TORLUM-134045 format. One line per 3 residues: number of its first residue (from 1); their letters; for each residue x, y, z of N, C-alpha, C, O, CB. Coordinates in pm, whole numbers. Glycine has a CB too. Layout:
! TORLUM-134045
NUM> A> X,Y,Z,X,Y,Z,X,Y,Z,X,Y,Z,X,Y,Z | ...
This chain:
! TORLUM-134045
1> MVP> 1024,-767,96,960,-830,24,821,-684,-53,716,-644,-3,909,-973,129 | 866,-659,-138,798,-602,-232,630,-598,-358,630,-679,-451,891,-615,-273 | 526,-516,-343,384,-573,-328,400,-567,-452,294,-607,-499,253,-507,-253
4> VLG> 517,-523,-594,452,-513,-698,582,-470,-741,649,-408,-657,320,-435,-709 | 662,-504,-923,767,-506,-981,704,-319,-1001,595,-262,-1011,798,-643,-1117 | 811,-292,-1000,841,-117,-1053,902,-50,-1027,958,-109,-935,778,-30,-1048
7> EVA> 969,92,-1035,1084,168,-1071,996,213,-894,874,213,-876,1109,289,-1257 | 1112,249,-782,1114,363,-636,1104,506,-700,1209,570,-708,1286,359,-527 | 981,568,-750,917,693,-741,985,801,-591,1041,910,-598,741,645,-726
10> VPF> 952,718,-464,970,788,-354,1038,698,-295,992,589,-261,862,839,-286 | 1199,752,-271,1297,639,-220,1140,680,-37,1038,746,-21,1571,704,-209 | 1236,577,51,1151,554,213,1215,717,287,1289,815,276,1232,357,336
13> DLP> 1153,670,336,1223,860,485,1207,980,390,1207,1087,452,1481,879,554 | 1195,989,286,1190,1117,158,1033,1224,253,936,1175,311,1121,1011,-79 | 1054,1320,241,915,1378,292,819,1318,152,877,1260,61,919,1586,315
16> ARR> 633,1345,150,631,1316,114,571,1485,13,493,1452,-76,611,1197,161 | 592,1613,17,542,1706,-20,745,1806,12,824,1789,105,366,1739,80 | 754,1891,-103,890,1999,-10,818,2072,97,848,2186,61,979,2144,-118
19> SPS> 753,2087,191,710,2262,309,752,2125,435,740,2005,457,440,2375,316 | 811,2259,490,838,2277,636,789,2124,728,855,2055,806,739,2425,688 | 656,2113,684,559,2082,727,524,1963,696,451,1885,757,488,2155,708
22> AAF> 581,1952,596,583,1753,524,655,1619,673,747,1606,754,774,1745,320 | 515,1543,618,572,1416,761,731,1315,679,771,1365,574,373,1238,803 | 775,1241,707,858,1190,647,755,1082,595,634,1101,606,983,1158,723
25> RHG> 806,973,542,729,784,465,823,735,513,942,765,502,710,724,270 | 760,637,584,791,529,648,779,395,555,744,292,613,708,529,765 | 807,390,414,781,258,304,820,358,208,883,459,241,606,169,278
28> IGL> 774,324,54,900,348,-44,693,347,-151,595,273,-143,1100,165,-70 | 728,473,-233,622,529,-359,688,415,-435,808,394,-415,633,717,-439 | 593,309,-555,671,280,-686,556,321,-757,438,347,-733,734,121,-721
31> RVG> 650,318,-874,589,442,-1012,523,269,-1072,620,194,-1061,773,574,-1166 | 437,211,-1110,379,82,-1179,362,141,-1306,374,262,-1324,236,13,-1117 | 325,27,-1427,245,25,-1533,77,24,-1513,82,-30,-1402,291,-88,-1601
34> GGE> -56,42,-1534,-204,76,-1492,-155,-74,-1511,-47,-117,-1552,-349,180,-1577 | -291,-148,-1456,-338,-332,-1464,-274,-418,-1346,-331,-515,-1298,-270,-419,-1624 | -161,-375,-1308,-26,-458,-1275,-182,-524,-1083,-296,-508,-1038,216,-288,-1232
37> TIV> -60,-588,-1062,-154,-715,-933,-92,-672,-827,17,-728,-821,-131,-915,-940 | -114,-586,-723,-16,-535,-594,-132,-659,-516,-254,-662,-495,-14,-308,-528 | 3,-766,-486,-34,-853,-328,42,-824,-193,156,-778,-181,1,-1018,-343
40> STA> -44,-858,-95,63,-831,-1,146,-897,96,159,-1011,140,27,-766,52 | 188,-801,112,401,-853,196,413,-862,226,525,-821,255,520,-846,235 | 319,-968,352,304,-1032,446,129,-1051,474,26,-986,457,391,-964,548
43> PGR> 181,-1213,540,12,-1263,607,-36,-1185,684,42,-1137,766,-6,-1391,694 | -193,-1137,689,-250,-1041,770,-389,-1068,726,-434,-1165,665,-196,-893,752 | -460,-937,781,-608,-958,730,-624,-752,684,-576,-646,725,-751,-1047,905
46> VAF> -721,-797,582,-799,-641,499,-824,-558,678,-859,-607,786,-1033,-691,370 | -789,-426,638,-812,-374,733,-887,-222,690,-957,-148,760,-687,-379,806 | -861,-214,605,-928,-105,503,-959,-108,361,-896,-188,292,-857,-4,500
49> AGP> -1020,-56,323,-1017,-120,188,-1180,22,148,-1293,43,193,-1053,-363,192 | -1061,96,12,-1177,265,-52,-1081,359,-33,-959,351,-42,-1347,333,59 | -1160,459,-4,-1055,616,-50,-1017,633,97,-1064,599,206,-1156,796,-130
52> LAG> -914,698,54,-751,713,173,-727,834,145,-659,891,59,-584,612,141 | -833,888,283,-756,1066,254,-601,1088,215,-526,1060,309,-760,1164,411 | -542,1127,110,-386,1136,31,-325,1081,-19,-215,1113,-66,-303,1155,67
55> VGS> -411,921,-26,-332,838,-132,-516,751,-276,-495,647,-340,-203,658,14 | -636,815,-285,-710,798,-306,-754,628,-268,-757,567,-161,-704,858,-409 | -788,584,-429,-848,439,-364,-741,388,-318,-642,411,-386,-919,327,-460
58> GVV> -717,296,-182,-599,227,-73,-671,66,-31,-785,21,-19,-579,350,106 | -555,24,-21,-632,-68,78,-519,-105,218,-399,-131,206,-683,-229,-19 | -582,-98,323,-422,-115,437,-469,-221,456,-583,-266,450,-374,-19,594
61> GDH> -329,-279,493,-346,-494,592,-256,-420,697,-167,-338,719,-229,-719,486 | -362,-528,756,-346,-523,871,-217,-640,938,-305,-715,981,-487,-535,915 | -146,-680,961,43,-670,976,35,-812,1132,106,-912,1145,133,-414,1056
64> GRR> -43,-778,1196,-38,-759,1352,83,-583,1409,129,-482,1355,53,-951,1419 | 80,-660,1566,186,-595,1611,193,-442,1579,295,-374,1587,295,-662,1562 | 60,-397,1541,114,-268,1494,133,-255,1363,100,-144,1321,230,-237,1547
67> VYS> 185,-349,1262,213,-285,1153,124,-341,1062,65,-449,1060,347,-290,1117 | 126,-228,973,-9,-231,850,118,-205,681,236,-173,671,-175,-21,891 | 26,-237,597,82,-178,488,-1,-91,384,-81,-146,309,138,-277,426
70> VYG> 17,22,382,-89,63,255,-72,72,129,44,102,103,-134,172,259 | -135,59,42,-112,12,-78,-221,144,-126,-341,151,-98,-146,-170,-109 | -128,259,-216,-170,392,-175,-227,374,-356,-170,277,-408,-26,536,-103
73> RVG> -341,459,-470,-367,530,-545,-359,332,-632,-282,288,-717,-264,693,-567 | -461,274,-568,-524,159,-725,-580,194,-746,-598,308,-703,-577,31,-751 | -676,133,-842,-794,124,-980,-868,61,-894,-976,110,-862,-765,34,-1145
76> VPL> -827,-55,-841,-912,-155,-839,-881,-215,-667,-806,-312,-671,-877,-264,-977 | -917,-182,-540,-931,-288,-454,-951,-374,-440,-1074,-360,-434,-962,-292,-406 | -924,-549,-417,-998,-690,-424,-1048,-750,-317,-1144,-827,-314,-921,-785,-471
79> GAP> -938,-689,-167,-1011,-773,-30,-1113,-634,-15,-1122,-522,-64,-879,-821,148 | -1190,-727,94,-1201,-722,239,-1174,-690,339,-1088,-736,414,-1199,-766,270 | -1266,-582,357,-1234,-591,532,-1267,-687,591,-1353,-762,545,-1293,-499,619
82> GEE> -1196,-712,729,-1191,-844,762,-1139,-914,712,-1086,-980,801,-1268,-893,769 | -1091,-982,551,-1066,-1058,516,-903,-1091,563,-824,-1001,591,-1112,-1043,403 | -864,-1246,567,-762,-1335,604,-713,-1308,489,-768,-1360,392,-785,-1478,645
85> VPS> -586,-1211,464,-478,-1271,407,-340,-1339,343,-233,-1286,315,-492,-1263,404 | -353,-1379,339,-203,-1507,319,-93,-1390,293,-162,-1323,217,-211,-1653,137 | 42,-1310,303,175,-1339,216,151,-1379,133,117,-1497,131,270,-1410,247
88> RAP> 160,-1255,-55,177,-1276,-211,6,-1275,-233,-20,-1310,-347,275,-1447,-266 | -84,-1251,-173,-218,-1323,-251,-263,-1155,-277,-248,-1066,-194,-356,-1455,-132 | -328,-1139,-430,-360,-1048,-475,-434,-929,-369,-538,-970,-318,-424,-1100,-575
91> VAR> -391,-788,-332,-529,-754,-259,-578,-539,-305,-629,-447,-241,-480,-793,-29 | -488,-566,-524,-512,-486,-575,-537,-490,-675,-554,-605,-716,-464,-433,-561 | -552,-405,-755,-471,-395,-943,-533,-211,-930,-514,-133,-1023,-594,-551,-1148
């Protein structure tokens, strides 16, 4: 499930930057219009909401068993740390 409909701007496992030390991504980057609602990809809780190095304002969802979703470059985080979030619940705009 995708958190928001948009064009795939950065495919899975493409280096974040074109340099020898660039890390591979374990997810995708989506290009969307402003004001879109971003939803949780699975049930869990908000682990973090606020400024996040490398992605600006972001929300991190903890889905258990060391599985996390990072929603970065968001305009407004909607969840608060510790808040339980069902699948498809809004977490950011």
